[in-house]
N, C-alpha and C positions, 0 to 999 in steps of 0.2 A: 504494500500500500504506500509506503514512503517513497518508493521509487516512482510510482505512478504520479504521486503528488509533487515530485521533484523537490522534496524537502521544504515545501511551502505549507502553510497552515499548521495545525496541531492535531495530533492523534492521541487519544487517551484509550488505553486498554483497561477495561473495567473488570477483568477477571484476573485472578492470580492463583497459581497452584500452591495452596497452603495446606493441603491434606496429604500426609505421607502414607504410602502403601507399603507395608512390610511383607517380606517373603523370606522363608527359610531356604537354605541351600538345598539342592537336590540330594536325595538319598540320605536324609537326616532323620533319625528316629523321632517319634512324637514326644512331646514334653520339652523340658528344659527352656521354657520361656518363649517369648515372642522373637521373631526374626528381625533382622536389620531392615532399615528403610531401603526399598528397592527403587522406587520412583515417586514423584509428586504428581498429584492430580488436582483438578479444579472441577467440582461438580457444577454443571450448568443446568439451571432449571428453565422450564418453558417460559418464555416471555422476558428473559433476562437480557439486558443490553450488554453486548460484548465490546463494541468499539464506539467511540465518539470522534467525529471529525469536525474541525472548526477552521475558518479562515480561507476556504476554497469555495469555488462555485459548486452548486448542487450536481451538475452534470459530471464534473470531474470527481466529486466524492462518490457518486454512484458507480463510476467506472472502477475506482479504486476498491470499493467494497465488493463489486462483482468479481474482481480478481481474487480477493480473499475468500469469498464464498466457495469457490471451486476447490480450495485447499482444506476446508473444514469438513469434518465427518458428520455434519448434521445439517438439517434444513434451516436456512436463515432467510430473513427478509430485510429490506432497506426501509428505514423509517425516517422521514424528514420532519424536523421540528423547527419552526421559525422563531 
């Protein structure tokens, strides 16, 4: 998105991966506590805003968001607020 906007305007990312998912190594016996953190995730609920764009035209913001939509594993939509 920043490349499409050519470093103009501002982009806010409204989600942050703050939930750690732990996993024990393969072939380890049960018990002995919880495993180490394997990766971080961010649960996204329906209707949650992912990105905000300010300082560019609506058509350019729509093009940038459409590029990002193709890379996301969920269905998204563009909402314009004046």
